[in-house]
C-alpha positions as CSV (number, residue, x, y, z in Angstrom):
1,M,-2.8,18.0,-17.2
2,N,0.3,19.0,-14.8
3,Q,-0.6,16.5,-12.1
4,F,2.7,17.5,-10.2
5,G,2.2,20.6,-10.9
6,N,-1.3,21.4,-9.9
7,A,-1.3,19.1,-6.5
8,E,-2.2,21.7,-4.4
9,K,-5.1,23.1,-6.6
10,A,-6.8,19.5,-6.9
11,E,-10.3,19.9,-6.2
12,E,-11.2,15.8,-6.0
13,F,-10.9,16.1,-2.0
14,H,-14.1,18.3,-1.3
15,E,-17.4,16.9,-0.2
16,S,-20.3,16.9,-2.7
17,G,-22.1,18.7,0.2
18,D,-26.0,18.9,-1.3
19,F,-24.9,19.0,-5.1
20,Y,-26.6,16.5,-7.2
21,F,-23.6,15.0,-8.4
22,E,-21.2,12.7,-5.6
23,S,-18.1,13.5,-4.9
24,T,-15.4,12.0,-7.0
25,N,-13.0,11.6,-3.8
26,V,-12.4,7.9,-2.6
27,Y,-12.9,8.6,0.8
28,H,-16.4,9.6,0.2
29,E,-17.3,6.6,-2.1
30,I,-15.7,4.1,0.9
31,I,-18.3,5.9,3.3
32,V,-21.4,5.6,0.6
33,Q,-20.1,1.8,0.4
34,L,-19.8,0.8,4.5
35,K,-23.6,2.6,4.8
36,K,-24.9,0.5,2.6
37,E,-23.3,-2.7,4.0
38,K,-26.1,-3.9,6.4
39,E,-23.4,-6.5,8.1
40,Q,-21.0,-3.8,8.5
41,A,-21.2,-2.2,12.1
42,V,-18.4,0.2,11.7
43,K,-19.5,2.9,8.8
44,I,-15.8,4.6,9.3
45,P,-12.6,3.0,9.0
46,D,-10.3,2.6,11.5
47,Y,-7.6,3.0,8.7
48,F,-7.0,3.3,5.0
49,V,-4.3,1.4,3.7
50,H,-2.9,2.5,0.1
51,S,0.6,2.6,-2.2
52,A,1.7,5.5,-4.2
53,G,2.7,5.9,-7.7
54,T,2.0,9.5,-8.2
55,G,0.7,9.9,-4.8
56,G,-2.7,11.7,-5.9
57,T,-4.7,9.1,-4.7
58,I,-3.6,8.9,-1.2
59,S,-3.2,12.3,-0.8
60,S,-6.9,13.2,-2.0
61,V,-7.9,10.7,0.7
62,G,-5.5,12.5,3.6
63,R,-6.7,15.8,2.3
64,Y,-10.3,14.8,2.9
65,I,-9.8,13.2,6.0
66,A,-7.6,16.1,7.6
67,R,-10.2,18.5,6.0
68,Y,-13.4,17.0,7.7
69,G,-11.8,15.7,11.2
70,A,-12.8,11.9,10.1
71,P,-11.4,9.3,12.6
72,T,-9.5,7.3,9.9
73,K,-5.3,7.0,9.8
74,V,-3.9,6.9,6.6
75,I,-1.1,4.3,6.2
76,L,1.3,4.3,3.3
77,S,2.1,1.0,2.1
78,D,5.5,1.3,0.4
79,S,7.9,-1.4,-1.5
80,Q,11.4,-2.3,-0.5
81,Y,13.6,0.0,-2.5
82,S,11.1,2.9,-2.7
83,L,12.5,6.1,-1.4
84,F,8.4,7.4,-0.4
85,Y,8.8,5.5,2.9
86,D,11.6,7.5,4.1
87,Y,10.4,10.7,2.4
88,V,7.2,10.3,4.5
89,I,8.8,9.3,7.7
90,G,12.0,11.0,7.7
91,H,11.6,14.4,5.1
92,K,14.3,12.4,3.0
93,F,15.6,12.3,-0.5
94,T,14.3,16.2,-1.0
95,N,17.2,17.2,-2.3
96,Q,19.0,14.2,-3.2
97,S,18.2,11.5,-5.5
98,G,17.7,7.8,-5.2
99,A,20.5,6.5,-7.5
100,G,22.1,3.1,-6.2
101,I,18.9,2.6,-4.2
102,W,16.4,1.1,-6.5
103,T,16.7,-2.3,-7.4
104,P,14.6,-3.5,-10.1
105,P,11.6,-5.2,-10.6
106,G,10.0,-3.5,-7.6
107,I,6.6,-3.3,-7.5
108,A,4.7,-2.4,-10.9
109,G,3.0,0.8,-11.0
110,I,4.1,2.1,-7.6
111,G,7.1,3.5,-5.5
112,Y,9.8,6.1,-6.4
113,G,13.5,6.1,-7.3
114,Y,13.4,4.6,-10.9
115,D,14.1,7.5,-12.5
116,I,16.6,9.0,-9.5
117,E,15.3,12.1,-9.1
118,P,14.8,13.8,-5.8
119,V,11.3,13.6,-4.3
120,L,9.8,17.2,-5.1
121,Y,6.5,17.8,-4.4
122,G,4.7,19.6,-7.2
123,Q,7.4,18.7,-9.2
124,T,7.8,14.4,-9.5
125,T,5.4,13.5,-7.0
126,S,1.5,14.4,-5.6
127,L,2.0,12.7,-2.3
128,T,1.3,15.1,0.4
129,R,3.2,13.4,3.6
130,N,1.7,15.5,6.3
131,V,-1.6,13.9,5.2
132,I,-0.2,10.5,5.6
133,H,-0.2,9.3,9.6
134,E,2.1,6.2,9.2
135,A,4.1,4.1,6.4
136,M,5.0,0.8,6.4
137,R,7.4,-1.0,3.6
138,M,7.1,-4.7,2.8
139,P,9.4,-7.1,1.1
140,D,9.1,-7.1,-2.8
141,I,9.2,-10.9,-2.7
142,A,6.5,-10.9,0.0
143,S,3.7,-8.8,-2.0
144,V,4.5,-11.2,-4.6
145,A,4.0,-14.4,-2.4
146,A,0.4,-12.2,-1.3
147,M,-0.2,-11.8,-5.0
148,R,-0.2,-15.6,-5.2
149,I,-2.2,-16.5,-2.4
150,L,-4.8,-14.0,-3.8
151,D,-4.5,-15.1,-7.0
152,E,-5.3,-18.9,-5.6
153,K,-8.2,-17.3,-3.3
154,G,-9.9,-16.2,-6.9
155,Y,-8.7,-12.7,-6.5
156,N,-7.6,-10.7,-9.9
157,V,-5.3,-8.3,-8.2
158,G,-1.8,-7.3,-9.4
159,P,1.0,-6.5,-7.1
160,S,0.2,-3.1,-5.7
161,T,-3.0,-4.5,-4.8
162,S,-1.1,-7.4,-2.8
163,L,1.3,-4.7,-1.3
164,N,-2.0,-3.0,0.0
165,F,-3.3,-6.2,1.4
166,L,0.2,-6.9,3.0
167,V,0.7,-3.6,5.5
168,S,-3.5,-4.3,6.3
169,L,-2.7,-7.6,7.3
170,Y,0.3,-6.3,9.2
171,K,-1.9,-3.3,10.9
172,A,-4.3,-6.1,11.9
173,Y,-1.6,-8.1,13.7
174,Q,-0.4,-5.1,15.6
175,K,-3.4,-4.1,16.2
176,K,-4.0,-7.4,17.8
177,A,-0.5,-8.3,19.6
178,K,-0.8,-4.7,21.4
179,Q,-4.3,-5.5,22.8
180,S,-5.7,-2.6,20.7
181,P,-8.3,-0.6,22.9
182,I,-10.8,-0.5,20.0
183,K,-13.7,-1.3,21.1
184,H,-15.6,-2.4,18.4
185,R,-14.6,-4.8,14.9
186,L,-11.2,-3.2,13.5
187,T,-12.0,-1.9,9.9
188,I,-9.4,-1.5,7.4
189,V,-9.9,-0.5,4.1
190,T,-7.9,-0.7,0.8
191,L,-8.2,-0.5,-2.9
192,A,-7.9,-3.3,-5.7
193,C,-6.0,-1.1,-8.2
194,D,-4.3,-3.1,-10.6
195,P,-5.9,-6.8,-12.1
196,G,-3.8,-9.5,-11.8
197,D,-4.4,-10.3,-15.6
198,F,-1.7,-7.6,-16.7
199,Y,0.9,-10.0,-14.9
200,R,0.2,-13.6,-15.9
201,S,3.9,-13.4,-17.5
202,T,5.7,-12.1,-15.2
203,Y,4.6,-11.9,-11.3
204,L,2.5,-14.6,-11.6
205,K,4.9,-17.0,-13.6
206,N,7.3,-18.5,-11.8
207,E,10.3,-18.5,-14.3
208,W,10.1,-14.6,-14.2
209,V,10.1,-14.5,-10.3
210,E,13.1,-17.1,-10.4
211,K,15.2,-15.0,-12.4
212,S,13.7,-11.4,-11.1
213,F,14.0,-12.3,-7.4
214,K,17.3,-14.8,-7.6
215,K,18.4,-12.3,-4.6
216,F,16.1,-13.4,-2.3
217,G,15.4,-17.1,-2.9
218,G,13.5,-16.8,-6.4
219,V,10.3,-19.4,-6.2
220,E,11.9,-20.9,-2.7
221,G,11.6,-17.5,-1.5
222,M,8.3,-16.5,-2.5
223,E,6.8,-20.1,-1.6
224,C,8.4,-19.4,2.2
225,W,6.6,-16.1,2.3
226,K,3.5,-17.6,1.4
227,K,3.7,-19.9,4.1
228,L,3.8,-17.2,6.9
229,I,1.7,-14.9,5.3
230,Q,-1.1,-17.9,5.1
231,E,-0.3,-18.6,8.7
232,S,-1.0,-14.8,9.7
233,I,-4.1,-14.7,7.4
234,D,-5.5,-18.2,9.6
235,T,-4.0,-17.0,13.0
236,G,-2.9,-13.4,13.1
237,S,0.5,-14.2,13.6
238,D,3.8,-12.0,12.9
239,F,4.5,-12.5,9.3
240,V,7.1,-9.9,8.6
241,S,9.6,-10.6,11.8
242,K,9.4,-14.8,10.5
243,G,9.8,-13.7,7.1
244,L,12.8,-11.4,7.4
245,T,14.8,-14.4,9.7
246,M,13.5,-17.5,8.2
247,C,13.1,-16.6,4.2
248,P,16.1,-16.2,2.0
249,G,17.8,-12.9,1.2
250,S,18.8,-9.9,2.8
251,Y,16.7,-7.3,3.2
252,K,16.3,-3.6,3.6
253,V,12.9,-2.8,5.2
């Protein structure tokens, strides 16, 4: 199947209606799960946070939300050197490549720029930017730090899931800092999209982090971000502003 070439023809964002098969759309399944949770008072999420590899999942969710007028806002979580953030926010890189911007190792499985082609909808990506309400970019070393925290807490997740977690955490901080008018408990949904076991020899290994993220202080830089992220989890503080000033490295975010 030509996923990019058939991006506009995808049917997965349609609801199932009275059909006996459930919809395959992720958002539909999220609503089904929330309805089953007795302790979850809010049955429709305020935000859906997800990264983009090919862009298919977040686009299908965004199109579903737009089609049925759901009150959920869609946030793209993007890695440090990916082009998707600028593509969505500033409509950039549609006629120029990301040559010289992408810096390895990046966040495995997501982001755009490593193949240096322009971001062309239907040719090199399925990401539909007009169904994305907001985008956030996080330092890659911070995503690694978040992955370590989640791993220590017993969550077997990979770097792209950890990036989603970071963006969700920062959105929660923003709503708290701005004294959000939302009267109910803020509900942010994201996906655990990659298992951590795939990365035991890379992102979860100190020697690899030291070498791959030397520009950002290696393990020392990771530990700096870990401390600030954990503090944010505990107190709701701004880990991004603190990390950009306190932790080693020069950041493009």
